[in-house]
Chimera marker file (.cmm) of the C-alpha trace (Angstrom):
<marker_set name="trace">
<marker id="1" x="178.622" y="63.595" z="2.412" r="1" g="1" b="0" radius="0.5"/>
<marker id="2" x="182.247" y="63.896" z="2.567" r="1" g="1" b="0" radius="0.5"/>
<marker id="3" x="182.452" y="67.155" z="1.074" r="1" g="1" b="0" radius="0.5"/>
<marker id="4" x="180.697" y="68.498" z="4.354" r="1" g="1" b="0" radius="0.5"/>
<marker id="5" x="183.847" y="67.435" z="6.498" r="1" g="1" b="0" radius="0.5"/>
<marker id="6" x="186.917" y="70.239" z="6.644" r="1" g="1" b="0" radius="0.5"/>
<marker id="7" x="190.487" y="68.800" z="7.050" r="1" g="1" b="0" radius="0.5"/>
<marker id="8" x="190.463" y="70.654" z="10.163" r="1" g="1" b="0" radius="0.5"/>
<marker id="9" x="187.783" y="68.942" z="11.462" r="1" g="1" b="0" radius="0.5"/>
<marker id="10" x="189.353" y="65.407" z="10.195" r="1" g="1" b="0" radius="0.5"/>
<marker id="11" x="192.636" y="66.218" z="12.068" r="1" g="1" b="0" radius="0.5"/>
<marker id="12" x="191.458" y="67.616" z="15.076" r="1" g="1" b="0" radius="0.5"/>
<marker id="13" x="189.176" y="64.095" z="15.608" r="1" g="1" b="0" radius="0.5"/>
<marker id="14" x="191.807" y="61.550" z="14.481" r="1" g="1" b="0" radius="0.5"/>
<marker id="15" x="194.090" y="63.773" z="17.556" r="1" g="1" b="0" radius="0.5"/>
<marker id="16" x="191.117" y="63.137" z="19.367" r="1" g="1" b="0" radius="0.5"/>
<marker id="17" x="190.670" y="59.527" z="19.009" r="1" g="1" b="0" radius="0.5"/>
<marker id="18" x="194.576" y="58.851" z="19.537" r="1" g="1" b="0" radius="0.5"/>
<marker id="19" x="194.834" y="60.715" z="22.225" r="1" g="1" b="0" radius="0.5"/>
<marker id="20" x="191.710" y="58.777" z="23.864" r="1" g="1" b="0" radius="0.5"/>
<marker id="21" x="193.485" y="55.739" z="22.660" r="1" g="1" b="0" radius="0.5"/>
<marker id="22" x="196.772" y="56.281" z="24.052" r="1" g="1" b="0" radius="0.5"/>
<marker id="23" x="195.174" y="57.006" z="27.514" r="1" g="1" b="0" radius="0.5"/>
<marker id="24" x="193.030" y="53.845" z="27.231" r="1" g="1" b="0" radius="0.5"/>
<marker id="25" x="196.399" y="51.150" z="26.735" r="1" g="1" b="0" radius="0.5"/>
<marker id="26" x="197.983" y="53.767" z="29.650" r="1" g="1" b="0" radius="0.5"/>
<marker id="27" x="195.734" y="53.203" z="31.945" r="1" g="1" b="0" radius="0.5"/>
<marker id="28" x="195.578" y="49.121" z="31.190" r="1" g="1" b="0" radius="0.5"/>
<marker id="29" x="198.914" y="48.844" z="30.901" r="1" g="1" b="0" radius="0.5"/>
<marker id="30" x="200.645" y="50.741" z="33.658" r="1" g="1" b="0" radius="0.5"/>
<marker id="31" x="197.264" y="51.376" z="35.617" r="1" g="1" b="0" radius="0.5"/>
<marker id="32" x="199.741" y="49.898" z="39.183" r="1" g="1" b="0" radius="0.5"/>
<marker id="33" x="202.676" y="52.671" z="38.111" r="1" g="1" b="0" radius="0.5"/>
<marker id="34" x="201.055" y="55.230" z="37.411" r="1" g="1" b="0" radius="0.5"/>
<marker id="35" x="198.237" y="54.492" z="41.416" r="1" g="1" b="0" radius="0.5"/>
<marker id="36" x="202.072" y="54.724" z="43.047" r="1" g="1" b="0" radius="0.5"/>
<marker id="37" x="202.828" y="58.027" z="40.591" r="1" g="1" b="0" radius="0.5"/>
<marker id="38" x="200.104" y="59.335" z="41.779" r="1" g="1" b="0" radius="0.5"/>
<marker id="39" x="200.029" y="58.291" z="45.555" r="1" g="1" b="0" radius="0.5"/>
<marker id="40" x="203.322" y="59.153" z="45.859" r="1" g="1" b="0" radius="0.5"/>
<marker id="41" x="204.871" y="56.069" z="46.341" r="1" g="1" b="0" radius="0.5"/>
<marker id="42" x="207.169" y="56.286" z="43.265" r="1" g="1" b="0" radius="0.5"/>
<marker id="43" x="208.795" y="59.177" z="41.743" r="1" g="1" b="0" radius="0.5"/>
<marker id="44" x="209.287" y="59.825" z="38.184" r="1" g="1" b="0" radius="0.5"/>
<marker id="45" x="212.939" y="60.154" z="36.923" r="1" g="1" b="0" radius="0.5"/>
<marker id="46" x="214.334" y="61.044" z="33.512" r="1" g="1" b="0" radius="0.5"/>
<marker id="47" x="217.458" y="59.913" z="33.887" r="1" g="1" b="0" radius="0.5"/>
<marker id="48" x="218.601" y="56.774" z="35.930" r="1" g="1" b="0" radius="0.5"/>
<marker id="49" x="221.214" y="57.876" z="38.628" r="1" g="1" b="0" radius="0.5"/>
<marker id="50" x="223.334" y="56.523" z="41.287" r="1" g="1" b="0" radius="0.5"/>
<marker id="51" x="221.914" y="56.640" z="44.585" r="1" g="1" b="0" radius="0.5"/>
<marker id="52" x="223.622" y="58.895" z="47.396" r="1" g="1" b="0" radius="0.5"/>
<marker id="53" x="224.476" y="55.833" z="49.384" r="1" g="1" b="0" radius="0.5"/>
<marker id="54" x="226.038" y="53.649" z="46.821" r="1" g="1" b="0" radius="0.5"/>
<marker id="55" x="228.409" y="56.963" z="45.927" r="1" g="1" b="0" radius="0.5"/>
<marker id="56" x="228.960" y="57.668" z="49.190" r="1" g="1" b="0" radius="0.5"/>
<marker id="57" x="230.160" y="54.226" z="50.092" r="1" g="1" b="0" radius="0.5"/>
<marker id="58" x="232.227" y="53.731" z="46.725" r="1" g="1" b="0" radius="0.5"/>
<marker id="59" x="233.799" y="56.926" z="47.486" r="1" g="1" b="0" radius="0.5"/>
<marker id="60" x="234.377" y="56.254" z="51.911" r="1" g="1" b="0" radius="0.5"/>
<marker id="61" x="236.175" y="53.069" z="49.962" r="1" g="1" b="0" radius="0.5"/>
<marker id="62" x="238.895" y="54.728" z="48.659" r="1" g="1" b="0" radius="0.5"/>
<marker id="63" x="239.051" y="58.108" z="50.904" r="1" g="1" b="0" radius="0.5"/>
<marker id="64" x="242.394" y="56.691" z="53.064" r="1" g="1" b="0" radius="0.5"/>
<marker id="65" x="244.827" y="56.520" z="50.495" r="1" g="1" b="0" radius="0.5"/>
<marker id="66" x="246.732" y="59.154" z="48.991" r="1" g="1" b="0" radius="0.5"/>
<marker id="67" x="247.328" y="58.004" z="45.057" r="1" g="1" b="0" radius="0.5"/>
<marker id="68" x="247.501" y="59.223" z="42.222" r="1" g="1" b="0" radius="0.5"/>
<marker id="69" x="244.138" y="60.842" z="41.294" r="1" g="1" b="0" radius="0.5"/>
<marker id="70" x="244.248" y="58.752" z="37.567" r="1" g="1" b="0" radius="0.5"/>
<marker id="71" x="244.279" y="55.880" z="40.273" r="1" g="1" b="0" radius="0.5"/>
<marker id="72" x="242.181" y="56.309" z="42.545" r="1" g="1" b="0" radius="0.5"/>
<marker id="73" x="239.217" y="56.881" z="40.126" r="1" g="1" b="0" radius="0.5"/>
<marker id="74" x="240.436" y="54.198" z="37.624" r="1" g="1" b="0" radius="0.5"/>
<marker id="75" x="240.089" y="52.058" z="41.315" r="1" g="1" b="0" radius="0.5"/>
<marker id="76" x="236.409" y="54.198" z="40.764" r="1" g="1" b="0" radius="0.5"/>
<marker id="77" x="235.127" y="52.690" z="37.996" r="1" g="1" b="0" radius="0.5"/>
<marker id="78" x="236.950" y="49.723" z="38.630" r="1" g="1" b="0" radius="0.5"/>
<marker id="79" x="234.785" y="48.660" z="41.418" r="1" g="1" b="0" radius="0.5"/>
<marker id="80" x="231.956" y="50.261" z="39.912" r="1" g="1" b="0" radius="0.5"/>
<marker id="81" x="232.626" y="47.555" z="37.294" r="1" g="1" b="0" radius="0.5"/>
<marker id="82" x="233.513" y="44.827" z="39.243" r="1" g="1" b="0" radius="0.5"/>
<marker id="83" x="229.617" y="45.277" z="41.696" r="1" g="1" b="0" radius="0.5"/>
<marker id="84" x="228.200" y="45.392" z="37.948" r="1" g="1" b="0" radius="0.5"/>
<marker id="85" x="229.821" y="42.508" z="36.948" r="1" g="1" b="0" radius="0.5"/>
<marker id="86" x="228.601" y="40.202" z="40.295" r="1" g="1" b="0" radius="0.5"/>
<marker id="87" x="225.266" y="41.553" z="39.402" r="1" g="1" b="0" radius="0.5"/>
<marker id="88" x="225.029" y="40.277" z="35.530" r="1" g="1" b="0" radius="0.5"/>
<marker id="89" x="226.692" y="37.213" z="36.368" r="1" g="1" b="0" radius="0.5"/>
<marker id="90" x="224.039" y="36.590" z="39.329" r="1" g="1" b="0" radius="0.5"/>
<marker id="91" x="221.122" y="37.187" z="36.869" r="1" g="1" b="0" radius="0.5"/>
<marker id="92" x="222.962" y="35.220" z="33.802" r="1" g="1" b="0" radius="0.5"/>
<marker id="93" x="223.627" y="31.696" z="36.141" r="1" g="1" b="0" radius="0.5"/>
<marker id="94" x="227.189" y="31.504" z="34.891" r="1" g="1" b="0" radius="0.5"/>
<marker id="95" x="229.954" y="28.478" z="35.869" r="1" g="1" b="0" radius="0.5"/>
<marker id="96" x="232.183" y="29.876" z="38.503" r="1" g="1" b="0" radius="0.5"/>
<marker id="97" x="235.511" y="29.114" z="36.449" r="1" g="1" b="0" radius="0.5"/>
<marker id="98" x="233.452" y="31.622" z="33.369" r="1" g="1" b="0" radius="0.5"/>
<marker id="99" x="232.557" y="34.352" z="36.595" r="1" g="1" b="0" radius="0.5"/>
<marker id="100" x="236.865" y="33.947" z="37.179" r="1" g="1" b="0" radius="0.5"/>
<marker id="101" x="237.461" y="34.478" z="33.742" r="1" g="1" b="0" radius="0.5"/>
<marker id="102" x="235.138" y="37.843" z="33.722" r="1" g="1" b="0" radius="0.5"/>
<marker id="103" x="236.719" y="39.097" z="36.190" r="1" g="1" b="0" radius="0.5"/>
<marker id="104" x="239.730" y="38.439" z="35.272" r="1" g="1" b="0" radius="0.5"/>
<marker id="105" x="239.328" y="40.121" z="31.735" r="1" g="1" b="0" radius="0.5"/>
<marker id="106" x="238.396" y="43.719" z="33.852" r="1" g="1" b="0" radius="0.5"/>
<marker id="107" x="241.351" y="43.671" z="35.779" r="1" g="1" b="0" radius="0.5"/>
<marker id="108" x="243.248" y="43.725" z="32.916" r="1" g="1" b="0" radius="0.5"/>
<marker id="109" x="242.648" y="47.140" z="31.713" r="1" g="1" b="0" radius="0.5"/>
<marker id="110" x="243.120" y="48.258" z="34.995" r="1" g="1" b="0" radius="0.5"/>
<marker id="111" x="246.880" y="47.436" z="35.520" r="1" g="1" b="0" radius="0.5"/>
<marker id="112" x="247.401" y="50.565" z="37.463" r="1" g="1" b="0" radius="0.5"/>
<marker id="113" x="245.132" y="49.613" z="40.190" r="1" g="1" b="0" radius="0.5"/>
<marker id="114" x="246.956" y="46.372" z="39.772" r="1" g="1" b="0" radius="0.5"/>
<marker id="115" x="250.018" y="47.829" z="41.762" r="1" g="1" b="0" radius="0.5"/>
<marker id="116" x="249.007" y="50.081" z="43.969" r="1" g="1" b="0" radius="0.5"/>
<marker id="117" x="247.456" y="50.251" z="47.441" r="1" g="1" b="0" radius="0.5"/>
<marker id="118" x="244.197" y="49.974" z="46.759" r="1" g="1" b="0" radius="0.5"/>
<marker id="119" x="244.449" y="46.433" z="45.256" r="1" g="1" b="0" radius="0.5"/>
<marker id="120" x="243.582" y="45.232" z="48.912" r="1" g="1" b="0" radius="0.5"/>
<marker id="121" x="239.923" y="47.518" z="49.069" r="1" g="1" b="0" radius="0.5"/>
<marker id="122" x="239.046" y="46.334" z="45.454" r="1" g="1" b="0" radius="0.5"/>
<marker id="123" x="240.111" y="42.186" z="46.702" r="1" g="1" b="0" radius="0.5"/>
<marker id="124" x="238.345" y="42.844" z="50.060" r="1" g="1" b="0" radius="0.5"/>
<marker id="125" x="235.361" y="44.542" z="47.788" r="1" g="1" b="0" radius="0.5"/>
<marker id="126" x="234.912" y="42.301" z="45.245" r="1" g="1" b="0" radius="0.5"/>
<marker id="127" x="234.867" y="39.459" z="47.949" r="1" g="1" b="0" radius="0.5"/>
<marker id="128" x="232.375" y="40.498" z="49.703" r="1" g="1" b="0" radius="0.5"/>
<marker id="129" x="230.149" y="40.969" z="47.505" r="1" g="1" b="0" radius="0.5"/>
<marker id="130" x="229.963" y="37.273" z="46.087" r="1" g="1" b="0" radius="0.5"/>
<marker id="131" x="229.683" y="36.009" z="49.898" r="1" g="1" b="0" radius="0.5"/>
<marker id="132" x="226.630" y="37.863" z="49.216" r="1" g="1" b="0" radius="0.5"/>
<marker id="133" x="225.546" y="35.362" z="46.083" r="1" g="1" b="0" radius="0.5"/>
<marker id="134" x="226.755" y="31.773" z="46.930" r="1" g="1" b="0" radius="0.5"/>
<marker id="135" x="227.098" y="30.674" z="43.534" r="1" g="1" b="0" radius="0.5"/>
<marker id="136" x="229.310" y="33.284" z="43.079" r="1" g="1" b="0" radius="0.5"/>
<marker id="137" x="231.830" y="32.366" z="45.160" r="1" g="1" b="0" radius="0.5"/>
<marker id="138" x="235.586" y="33.703" z="45.124" r="1" g="1" b="0" radius="0.5"/>
<marker id="139" x="238.000" y="33.784" z="47.753" r="1" g="1" b="0" radius="0.5"/>
<marker id="140" x="240.875" y="36.087" z="48.934" r="1" g="1" b="0" radius="0.5"/>
<marker id="141" x="244.212" y="33.897" z="47.826" r="1" g="1" b="0" radius="0.5"/>
<marker id="142" x="242.078" y="33.359" z="44.430" r="1" g="1" b="0" radius="0.5"/>
<marker id="143" x="241.045" y="37.063" z="44.000" r="1" g="1" b="0" radius="0.5"/>
<marker id="144" x="245.089" y="37.519" z="44.053" r="1" g="1" b="0" radius="0.5"/>
<marker id="145" x="245.640" y="34.845" z="41.481" r="1" g="1" b="0" radius="0.5"/>
<marker id="146" x="243.263" y="36.586" z="39.086" r="1" g="1" b="0" radius="0.5"/>
<marker id="147" x="245.662" y="39.589" z="39.371" r="1" g="1" b="0" radius="0.5"/>
<marker id="148" x="248.960" y="37.595" z="38.857" r="1" g="1" b="0" radius="0.5"/>
<marker id="149" x="247.283" y="36.242" z="35.853" r="1" g="1" b="0" radius="0.5"/>
<marker id="150" x="246.480" y="38.892" z="34.347" r="1" g="1" b="0" radius="0.5"/>
<marker id="151" x="248.943" y="40.780" z="31.544" r="1" g="1" b="0" radius="0.5"/>
<marker id="152" x="251.183" y="44.210" z="32.690" r="1" g="1" b="0" radius="0.5"/>
<link id1="1" id2="2" r="1" g="1" b="0" radius="0.2"/>
<link id1="2" id2="3" r="1" g="1" b="0" radius="0.2"/>
<link id1="3" id2="4" r="1" g="1" b="0" radius="0.2"/>
<link id1="4" id2="5" r="1" g="1" b="0" radius="0.2"/>
<link id1="5" id2="6" r="1" g="1" b="0" radius="0.2"/>
<link id1="6" id2="7" r="1" g="1" b="0" radius="0.2"/>
<link id1="7" id2="8" r="1" g="1" b="0" radius="0.2"/>
<link id1="8" id2="9" r="1" g="1" b="0" radius="0.2"/>
<link id1="9" id2="10" r="1" g="1" b="0" radius="0.2"/>
<link id1="10" id2="11" r="1" g="1" b="0" radius="0.2"/>
<link id1="11" id2="12" r="1" g="1" b="0" radius="0.2"/>
<link id1="12" id2="13" r="1" g="1" b="0" radius="0.2"/>
<link id1="13" id2="14" r="1" g="1" b="0" radius="0.2"/>
<link id1="14" id2="15" r="1" g="1" b="0" radius="0.2"/>
<link id1="15" id2="16" r="1" g="1" b="0" radius="0.2"/>
<link id1="16" id2="17" r="1" g="1" b="0" radius="0.2"/>
<link id1="17" id2="18" r="1" g="1" b="0" radius="0.2"/>
<link id1="18" id2="19" r="1" g="1" b="0" radius="0.2"/>
<link id1="19" id2="20" r="1" g="1" b="0" radius="0.2"/>
<link id1="20" id2="21" r="1" g="1" b="0" radius="0.2"/>
<link id1="21" id2="22" r="1" g="1" b="0" radius="0.2"/>
<link id1="22" id2="23" r="1" g="1" b="0" radius="0.2"/>
<link id1="23" id2="24" r="1" g="1" b="0" radius="0.2"/>
<link id1="24" id2="25" r="1" g="1" b="0" radius="0.2"/>
<link id1="25" id2="26" r="1" g="1" b="0" radius="0.2"/>
<link id1="26" id2="27" r="1" g="1" b="0" radius="0.2"/>
<link id1="27" id2="28" r="1" g="1" b="0" radius="0.2"/>
<link id1="28" id2="29" r="1" g="1" b="0" radius="0.2"/>
<link id1="29" id2="30" r="1" g="1" b="0" radius="0.2"/>
<link id1="30" id2="31" r="1" g="1" b="0" radius="0.2"/>
<link id1="31" id2="32" r="1" g="1" b="0" radius="0.2"/>
<link id1="32" id2="33" r="1" g="1" b="0" radius="0.2"/>
<link id1="33" id2="34" r="1" g="1" b="0" radius="0.2"/>
<link id1="34" id2="35" r="1" g="1" b="0" radius="0.2"/>
<link id1="35" id2="36" r="1" g="1" b="0" radius="0.2"/>
<link id1="36" id2="37" r="1" g="1" b="0" radius="0.2"/>
<link id1="37" id2="38" r="1" g="1" b="0" radius="0.2"/>
<link id1="38" id2="39" r="1" g="1" b="0" radius="0.2"/>
<link id1="39" id2="40" r="1" g="1" b="0" radius="0.2"/>
<link id1="40" id2="41" r="1" g="1" b="0" radius="0.2"/>
<link id1="41" id2="42" r="1" g="1" b="0" radius="0.2"/>
<link id1="42" id2="43" r="1" g="1" b="0" radius="0.2"/>
<link id1="43" id2="44" r="1" g="1" b="0" radius="0.2"/>
<link id1="44" id2="45" r="1" g="1" b="0" radius="0.2"/>
<link id1="45" id2="46" r="1" g="1" b="0" radius="0.2"/>
<link id1="46" id2="47" r="1" g="1" b="0" radius="0.2"/>
<link id1="47" id2="48" r="1" g="1" b="0" radius="0.2"/>
<link id1="48" id2="49" r="1" g="1" b="0" radius="0.2"/>
<link id1="49" id2="50" r="1" g="1" b="0" radius="0.2"/>
<link id1="50" id2="51" r="1" g="1" b="0" radius="0.2"/>
<link id1="51" id2="52" r="1" g="1" b="0" radius="0.2"/>
<link id1="52" id2="53" r="1" g="1" b="0" radius="0.2"/>
<link id1="53" id2="54" r="1" g="1" b="0" radius="0.2"/>
<link id1="54" id2="55" r="1" g="1" b="0" radius="0.2"/>
<link id1="55" id2="56" r="1" g="1" b="0" radius="0.2"/>
<link id1="56" id2="57" r="1" g="1" b="0" radius="0.2"/>
<link id1="57" id2="58" r="1" g="1" b="0" radius="0.2"/>
<link id1="58" id2="59" r="1" g="1" b="0" radius="0.2"/>
<link id1="59" id2="60" r="1" g="1" b="0" radius="0.2"/>
<link id1="60" id2="61" r="1" g="1" b="0" radius="0.2"/>
<link id1="61" id2="62" r="1" g="1" b="0" radius="0.2"/>
<link id1="62" id2="63" r="1" g="1" b="0" radius="0.2"/>
<link id1="63" id2="64" r="1" g="1" b="0" radius="0.2"/>
<link id1="64" id2="65" r="1" g="1" b="0" radius="0.2"/>
<link id1="65" id2="66" r="1" g="1" b="0" radius="0.2"/>
<link id1="66" id2="67" r="1" g="1" b="0" radius="0.2"/>
<link id1="67" id2="68" r="1" g="1" b="0" radius="0.2"/>
<link id1="68" id2="69" r="1" g="1" b="0" radius="0.2"/>
<link id1="69" id2="70" r="1" g="1" b="0" radius="0.2"/>
<link id1="70" id2="71" r="1" g="1" b="0" radius="0.2"/>
<link id1="71" id2="72" r="1" g="1" b="0" radius="0.2"/>
<link id1="72" id2="73" r="1" g="1" b="0" radius="0.2"/>
<link id1="73" id2="74" r="1" g="1" b="0" radius="0.2"/>
<link id1="74" id2="75" r="1" g="1" b="0" radius="0.2"/>
<link id1="75" id2="76" r="1" g="1" b="0" radius="0.2"/>
<link id1="76" id2="77" r="1" g="1" b="0" radius="0.2"/>
<link id1="77" id2="78" r="1" g="1" b="0" radius="0.2"/>
<link id1="78" id2="79" r="1" g="1" b="0" radius="0.2"/>
<link id1="79" id2="80" r="1" g="1" b="0" radius="0.2"/>
<link id1="80" id2="81" r="1" g="1" b="0" radius="0.2"/>
<link id1="81" id2="82" r="1" g="1" b="0" radius="0.2"/>
<link id1="82" id2="83" r="1" g="1" b="0" radius="0.2"/>
<link id1="83" id2="84" r="1" g="1" b="0" radius="0.2"/>
<link id1="84" id2="85" r="1" g="1" b="0" radius="0.2"/>
<link id1="85" id2="86" r="1" g="1" b="0" radius="0.2"/>
<link id1="86" id2="87" r="1" g="1" b="0" radius="0.2"/>
<link id1="87" id2="88" r="1" g="1" b="0" radius="0.2"/>
<link id1="88" id2="89" r="1" g="1" b="0" radius="0.2"/>
<link id1="89" id2="90" r="1" g="1" b="0" radius="0.2"/>
<link id1="90" id2="91" r="1" g="1" b="0" radius="0.2"/>
<link id1="91" id2="92" r="1" g="1" b="0" radius="0.2"/>
<link id1="92" id2="93" r="1" g="1" b="0" radius="0.2"/>
<link id1="93" id2="94" r="1" g="1" b="0" radius="0.2"/>
<link id1="94" id2="95" r="1" g="1" b="0" radius="0.2"/>
<link id1="95" id2="96" r="1" g="1" b="0" radius="0.2"/>
<link id1="96" id2="97" r="1" g="1" b="0" radius="0.2"/>
<link id1="97" id2="98" r="1" g="1" b="0" radius="0.2"/>
<link id1="98" id2="99" r="1" g="1" b="0" radius="0.2"/>
<link id1="99" id2="100" r="1" g="1" b="0" radius="0.2"/>
<link id1="100" id2="101" r="1" g="1" b="0" radius="0.2"/>
<link id1="101" id2="102" r="1" g="1" b="0" radius="0.2"/>
<link id1="102" id2="103" r="1" g="1" b="0" radius="0.2"/>
<link id1="103" id2="104" r="1" g="1" b="0" radius="0.2"/>
<link id1="104" id2="105" r="1" g="1" b="0" radius="0.2"/>
<link id1="105" id2="106" r="1" g="1" b="0" radius="0.2"/>
<link id1="106" id2="107" r="1" g="1" b="0" radius="0.2"/>
<link id1="107" id2="108" r="1" g="1" b="0" radius="0.2"/>
<link id1="108" id2="109" r="1" g="1" b="0" radius="0.2"/>
<link id1="109" id2="110" r="1" g="1" b="0" radius="0.2"/>
<link id1="110" id2="111" r="1" g="1" b="0" radius="0.2"/>
<link id1="111" id2="112" r="1" g="1" b="0" radius="0.2"/>
<link id1="112" id2="113" r="1" g="1" b="0" radius="0.2"/>
<link id1="113" id2="114" r="1" g="1" b="0" radius="0.2"/>
<link id1="114" id2="115" r="1" g="1" b="0" radius="0.2"/>
<link id1="115" id2="116" r="1" g="1" b="0" radius="0.2"/>
<link id1="116" id2="117" r="1" g="1" b="0" radius="0.2"/>
<link id1="117" id2="118" r="1" g="1" b="0" radius="0.2"/>
<link id1="118" id2="119" r="1" g="1" b="0" radius="0.2"/>
<link id1="119" id2="120" r="1" g="1" b="0" radius="0.2"/>
<link id1="120" id2="121" r="1" g="1" b="0" radius="0.2"/>
<link id1="121" id2="122" r="1" g="1" b="0" radius="0.2"/>
<link id1="122" id2="123" r="1" g="1" b="0" radius="0.2"/>
<link id1="123" id2="124" r="1" g="1" b="0" radius="0.2"/>
<link id1="124" id2="125" r="1" g="1" b="0" radius="0.2"/>
<link id1="125" id2="126" r="1" g="1" b="0" radius="0.2"/>
<link id1="126" id2="127" r="1" g="1" b="0" radius="0.2"/>
<link id1="127" id2="128" r="1" g="1" b="0" radius="0.2"/>
<link id1="128" id2="129" r="1" g="1" b="0" radius="0.2"/>
<link id1="129" id2="130" r="1" g="1" b="0" radius="0.2"/>
<link id1="130" id2="131" r="1" g="1" b="0" radius="0.2"/>
<link id1="131" id2="132" r="1" g="1" b="0" radius="0.2"/>
<link id1="132" id2="133" r="1" g="1" b="0" radius="0.2"/>
<link id1="133" id2="134" r="1" g="1" b="0" radius="0.2"/>
<link id1="134" id2="135" r="1" g="1" b="0" radius="0.2"/>
<link id1="135" id2="136" r="1" g="1" b="0" radius="0.2"/>
<link id1="136" id2="137" r="1" g="1" b="0" radius="0.2"/>
<link id1="137" id2="138" r="1" g="1" b="0" radius="0.2"/>
<link id1="138" id2="139" r="1" g="1" b="0" radius="0.2"/>
<link id1="139" id2="140" r="1" g="1" b="0" radius="0.2"/>
<link id1="140" id2="141" r="1" g="1" b="0" radius="0.2"/>
<link id1="141" id2="142" r="1" g="1" b="0" radius="0.2"/>
<link id1="142" id2="143" r="1" g="1" b="0" radius="0.2"/>
<link id1="143" id2="144" r="1" g="1" b="0" radius="0.2"/>
<link id1="144" id2="145" r="1" g="1" b="0" radius="0.2"/>
<link id1="145" id2="146" r="1" g="1" b="0" radius="0.2"/>
<link id1="146" id2="147" r="1" g="1" b="0" radius="0.2"/>
<link id1="147" id2="148" r="1" g="1" b="0" radius="0.2"/>
<link id1="148" id2="149" r="1" g="1" b="0" radius="0.2"/>
<link id1="149" id2="150" r="1" g="1" b="0" radius="0.2"/>
<link id1="150" id2="151" r="1" g="1" b="0" radius="0.2"/>
<link id1="151" id2="152" r="1" g="1" b="0" radius="0.2"/>
</marker_set>
């Protein structure tokens, strides 16, 4: 009986069964997402990018300064890293001291920003981000202390 089945028929049958199996799994576990995708409420992204408003907000933050190009790029990168650090710290519920040490470690990697006029903008950005999350408290004097404690 098995000699009547060719290898090509067997392969086609296995491929068709696999397609049905994966379609079943997709509908079972991702039915809500698929409905949103088909209704147009959700877009399909292959590469996750920052929103235009987020990029424009960071660009506008530093547009008024006339700093060397490298320092300006460092400040933009530092701002993005600090925003990410606040989000990570909020999600992991770390203590205030650990948060301050984490921020201090990040600040140590950008010594040129410490001595530039962009330091004020970075301070205001981080303090405003921390105000959004009550468990992460950081004031302007504390922020200056963190800058001063960094190794130059």
